[in-house]
Every structure is written in C-alpha cells, then in structure tokens.
C-alpha positions as a printed Julia matrix, in Angstrom:
72×3 Matrix{Float64}:
  78.87  154.15  -153.93
  79.52  155.21  -150.35
  81.21  158.48  -149.41
  83.24  156.59  -146.79
  86.53  156.47  -148.76
  86.36  160.25  -149.26
  85.65  160.81  -145.57
  88.53  158.53  -144.63
  90.92  160.4   -146.93
  89.82  163.69  -145.36
  90.43  162.32  -141.85
  93.87  161.01  -142.8
  94.81  164.44  -144.17
  94.1   166.06  -140.79
  96.54  166.19  -137.89
  95.76  164.32  -134.7
  94.02  166.43  -132.13
  91.41  166.45  -129.38
  88.85  164.8   -131.66
  91.02  162.65  -133.94
  93.45  159.89  -132.92
  95.56  157.52  -134.97
  96.12  154.16  -133.25
  98.86  151.89  -134.56
  97.93  148.31  -135.33
 100.14  147.01  -132.5
  98.41  148.78  -129.63
  98.13  147.9   -125.97
  94.58  147.76  -124.64
  95.39  150.24  -121.86
  96.67  152.74  -124.44
  93.53  152.27  -126.55
  91.36  152.74  -123.46
  93.19  155.97  -122.63
  92.7   157.25  -126.18
  88.99  156.39  -126.18
  88.52  158.02  -122.78
  90.2   161.2   -124.05
  87.87  161.26  -127.06
  84.85  160.72  -124.8
  86.0   163.59  -122.57
  86.24  165.78  -125.68
  82.56  165.03  -126.37
  83.37  162.48  -129.07
  85.72  162.02  -131.93
  87.28  159.43  -134.2
  89.95  156.84  -133.5
  91.41  155.27  -136.63
  92.98  151.92  -135.73
  95.64  150.55  -138.04
  97.06  153.94  -138.94
 100.63  154.93  -138.19
 101.93  158.2   -136.84
 100.48  161.37  -138.3
  98.14  159.37  -140.53
 100.8   158.99  -143.2
 101.14  155.22  -142.99
  98.25  152.8   -143.27
  99.24  149.65  -141.4
  95.99  147.72  -141.52
  94.94  145.1   -139.0
  95.69  141.39  -138.99
  92.57  140.73  -136.92
  89.93  143.49  -137.15
  87.51  141.58  -134.91
  90.08  141.37  -132.1
  90.66  145.13  -132.4
  86.91  145.75  -132.27
  86.57  143.62  -129.16
  89.48  145.42  -127.49
  87.59  148.69  -127.96
  84.46  147.43  -126.2
C-alpha cells in the first residue's frame, strides 16, 4: 500500500505557506498560474487542487483532467 494517503493527511494538517497552497475546485486559471509561479519562485512546493480554505474542507474535482490541463 502506498504512503500517499499519509502524506496527504500530513499536508492537509499544515497551514498554507510559501511552499504549500490550497486551491479551491472552482479556480480561475490566472489565479492558479499565480499560485504556481509563487511556488516556483519559492524553489518548489505543493499545490493541492480541490481543497478549501485552510485545508479543512476537501471539495474534490468534477473534472480532474481539466484541472491538470489548466496547470500545464
């Protein structure tokens, strides 16, 4: 079994910061681009898409492929 669920739970327990961003499921592409640019400027990080404010609400994604393409 993968350690991914444990890693995800650990990320969700952390506050947003320079290397961790929570992106709501209903995001604008310009907002996502700004978030990804900030993470790149911080030498990397993690953006969790489909997570509400402060990581306390998992919203999910209706179309994960569309979200993936928006991040390209």
